[in-house]
C-alpha positions in Angstrom: -0.3 -0.1 -0.3 0.7 3.6 -0.4 0.9 7.0 1.2 2.1 9.7 -1.4 3.5 12.8 0.5 3.2 15.8 -1.9 4.9 19.5 -1.4 2.0 21.6 0.2 -0.6 21.9 2.5 -4.1 20.5 1.9 -7.4 22.0 1.9 -10.1 21.1 4.6 -12.8 22.1 2.7 -12.3 20.3 -0.3 -14.7 18.1 -1.9 -13.0 14.6 -2.7 -11.5 14.0 -5.4 -12.8 11.9 -8.5 -10.1 9.7 -10.1 -9.3 11.6 -12.7 -8.9 15.0 -10.4 -6.1 13.1 -8.3 -4.1 11.4 -11.7 -4.2 14.7 -12.5 -3.4 16.6 -9.2 -0.5 14.0 -8.8 1.1 14.5 -11.5 1.5 18.7 -11.3 2.8 18.1 -7.9 6.3 17.4 -6.8 6.2 14.1 -5.1 9.0 14.0 -2.4 10.1 10.8 0.5 7.3 10.6 3.1 8.2 11.4 6.8 4.2 11.5 9.4 4.1 15.8 9.1 4.1 15.2 5.6 2.1 12.4 4.8 -0.4 12.7 7.3 -1.2 16.2 5.2 -3.2 13.4 2.7 -5.6 12.5 5.0 -8.5 15.1 2.9 -7.9 13.8 -0.1 -9.8 10.6 -0.5 -12.5 8.8 1.2 -13.6 5.6 2.0 -16.5 3.8 1.9 -17.7 2.0 4.4 -15.3 -1.0 3.9 -12.4 -0.4 1.1 -9.4 -2.1 0.5 -6.8 0.8 -1.4 -3.8 -0.4 -3.6 -1.5 1.9 -5.4 1.6 0.0 -7.9 5.3 0.6 -6.6 5.7 3.7 -8.6 8.7 6.6 -8.0 8.8 8.8 -4.8 5.1 7.0 -3.6 5.1 6.2 -0.2 2.3 4.2 -0.1 -1.4 4.2 -1.3 -3.7 4.6 1.6 -5.1 7.5 2.9 -8.6 8.1 5.2 -9.9 11.8 6.0 -11.5 13.0 8.6 -14.7 12.5 7.8 -14.0 8.7 8.2 -12.6 8.9 11.4 -15.9 10.7 13.3 -18.4 8.2 11.6 -15.8 5.1 12.9 -15.9 3.3 9.7 -15.4 -0.5 10.6 -12.7 -1.6 8.7 -10.3 -1.1 6.0 -7.4 -3.6 4.5 -4.3 -1.6 4.1 -1.9 -3.9 1.6 1.3 -3.8 1.3 4.6 -6.9 1.4 5.7 -9.1 3.3 9.6 -7.5 2.8 8.0 -3.6 4.7 10.1 -2.8 7.6 11.5 0.2 9.1 14.8 -0.7 8.1 14.6 -2.4 5.3 17.0 -1.8 1.6 14.3 -1.2 -0.4 13.1 1.9 -0.3 9.8 1.3 -1.7 9.5 -1.1 1.5 10.1 1.1 3.4 7.4 3.0 2.5 5.1 0.5 3.1 5.5 0.4 6.7 5.2 3.8 6.8 2.1 3.3 6.0 0.9 1.3 8.3 2.4 3.0 11.0 0.2 6.1 10.2 -2.7 4.0 10.0 -2.1 3.0 12.8 -0.9 6.2 14.9 -4.8 7.7 13.3 -6.1 5.0 15.5 -8.3 4.1 11.4 -9.6 0.4 12.1 -7.8 -1.4 9.5 -6.9 -4.5 9.0 -2.5 -4.7 7.3 -1.8 -7.5 4.9 1.3 -8.8 3.9 2.3 -10.8 0.9 4.8 -13.0 -0.4 5.7 -13.5 -3.8 2.6 -13.9 -6.8 2.6 -16.6 -8.6 1.7 -14.2 -10.9 5.2 -13.5 -10.8 6.1 -16.4 -12.7 4.5 -13.8 -15.6 6.1 -11.1 -15.2 7.6 -10.7 -19.4 11.4 -10.9 -17.7 10.9 -13.6 -15.6 8.7 -15.6 -18.8 10.5 -15.3 -21.1 13.0 -17.3 -20.4 10.8 -19.9 -18.7 9.5 -20.1 -22.6 12.5 -19.7 -24.8 15.4 -21.5 -22.4 13.3 -23.8 -19.9 15.4 -21.8 -17.1 14.0 -19.8 -14.0 16.7 -17.1 -13.6 15.8 -15.1 -11.2 17.9 -14.5 -8.7 16.6 -15.5 -5.4 19.5 -19.0 -4.3 17.9 -20.8 -1.6 15.6 -19.0 -0.5 11.9 -20.7 0.3 8.5 -19.2 -0.7 5.0 -20.2 -1.8 3.8 -18.7 -4.6 0.5 -16.9 -3.7 -2.2 -16.4 -6.7 -4.0 -12.8 -7.0 -7.2 -14.8 -6.9 -6.9 -16.4 -4.0 -5.3 -13.0 -2.0 -8.6 -11.3 -4.2 -10.7 -14.3 -2.2 -9.7 -13.3 1.1 -9.5 -9.8 0.9 -13.5 -10.3 0.1 -13.6 -12.3 2.8 -12.2 -9.9 5.4 -14.5 -6.8 4.4 -17.1 -7.9 4.3 -17.0 -9.0 8.0 -13.7 -7.7 9.5 -14.9 -7.0 13.5 -12.6 -9.7 14.0 -9.7 -8.8 12.0 -9.4 -5.3 12.5 -6.1 -4.2 14.1 -4.3 -7.5 13.0 -1.1 -7.9 10.5 -1.5 -10.9 8.3 1.5 -12.4 6.3 -0.2 -14.6 2.9 1.5 -16.9 1.7 0.3 -20.1 -1.0 0.4 -23.4 1.0 3.7 -25.2 0.2 6.4 -23.3 0.8 9.0 -24.1 -1.8 12.5 -23.1 -3.6 13.1 -22.1 -6.9 14.3 -25.2 -8.0 10.7 -26.8 -6.3 8.9 -24.0 -8.2 10.9 -25.8 -11.6 9.6 -28.6 -11.0 6.5 -28.0 -10.7 6.0 -26.3 -13.6 8.0 -29.3 -15.4 5.3 -31.6 -13.7 2.9 -29.3 -15.4 4.3 -28.4 -19.0 5.1 -32.0 -19.6 9.4 -30.6 -20.1 12.4 -30.2 -18.0 11.9 -26.5 -16.7 15.3 -26.0 -14.5 16.8 -23.4 -12.3 20.0 -21.1 -13.0 19.9 -18.3 -10.6 21.5 -15.1 -11.9 23.6 -12.4 -9.8 21.9 -9.7 -8.4 24.0 -6.7 -11.1 23.1 -9.1 -13.8 19.9 -9.2 -12.8 19.4 -5.4 -12.9 20.4 -5.0 -15.8 18.0 -7.6 -17.4 15.7 -5.3 -15.5 16.8 -2.1 -17.4 17.1 -4.0 -20.6 13.2 -5.0 -19.6 12.8 -0.8 -19.7 12.0 -0.8 -16.1 11.6 2.4 -13.8 15.0 2.7 -11.4 12.6 3.2 -8.9 11.3 -0.4 -9.4 14.5 -1.8 -10.3 15.7 -0.9 -6.9 12.5 -2.6 -4.9 12.8 -5.9 -7.0 17.0 -5.7 -6.3 16.5 -5.1 -2.5 14.2 -7.7 -2.5 16.0 -10.7 -4.3 18.5 -10.4 -1.0 15.4 -10.2 1.5 14.2 -13.3 0.1 17.7 -15.2 0.1 18.2 -14.0 3.7 14.4 -16.1 4.1 12.2 -12.7 4.5 9.5 -14.3 1.6 9.2 -17.5 3.7 6.7 -18.8 5.0 3.2 -21.0 3.8 -0.8 -20.4 4.5 -1.6 -20.1 7.5 -5.2 -17.6 7.4 -6.6 -18.4 3.9 -8.2 -21.4 4.2 -9.4 -20.8 7.7 -11.4 -17.5 6.4 -12.0 -18.9 3.1 -13.0 -22.4 3.7 -10.8 -22.7 0.7 -7.4 -23.5 0.6 -5.2 -21.0 -2.0 -3.5 -23.3 -5.5 -0.8 -24.1 -6.6 1.5 -23.8 -8.1 0.8 -26.7 -10.4 -2.8 -25.2 -10.3 -1.6 -22.3 -11.2 0.3 -23.4 -14.1 -2.4 -25.7 -15.0 -4.6 -21.9 -15.4 -2.4 -20.3 -17.8 -0.3 -23.1 -19.6 -0.3 -21.5 -22.7 1.4 -18.7 -21.1 4.1 -20.8 -20.6 4.8 -22.4 -23.5 5.0 -19.7 -26.4 5.4 -15.7 -25.7 2.3 -15.5 -28.3 -0.3 -16.4 -25.9 -1.8 -13.9 -23.4 0.3 -13.8 -19.8 
């Protein structure tokens, strides 16, 4: 999640802006790295419905993505869901992950009834162009994750959990959940799961982090995102992304999908770059 900090005082009497107005506003305002004083200037910008999740992608100078209004506080909204990444912490080397941590703390400081969700890597990471290309063309996963482990989680399972939490948030407000898939695997294990479904051998040959940076630059990713991806690659090697599901199956009464399930549902995309990801 992101809370955007900007240079300029708020307008307390301003109506809640539309998404188009916000787009123009953010394009026009110089962005700065947030601190609590700067971040609190955004409290009047975005209104929550009765229960809502806010999420914006990681991007340059975006310090997190959820904000609330004074009206939300006075009305006692029953719950909101704030989604960040499992790497969010005060001393993270990733600027984006540290910003996620700041956004979480702002919710806490304000006393907003919030459920914090910290995700491990999505299953969809395998379909990102910089990862998918080598799987399709060379039958290799080469992400620089070393001997680290995680349980990939599909976006569909995240959505099921979030819908359930927002429908009945009372028992979950004030808690932080880390979201994982059902089975923790290392990268060779993920390669083996792909091999099982695709019927061809997929191997694991990790890049170095400097080589990974070169790859991301060639794919045209912005520097802020590249810095984040390289920092969390080291986090992954150090075990930050490890763990298996402890909440999705309990709350939704259905387990999250396995890597094999995910690959089966996207089989064509792992066999040819011409297929939709």
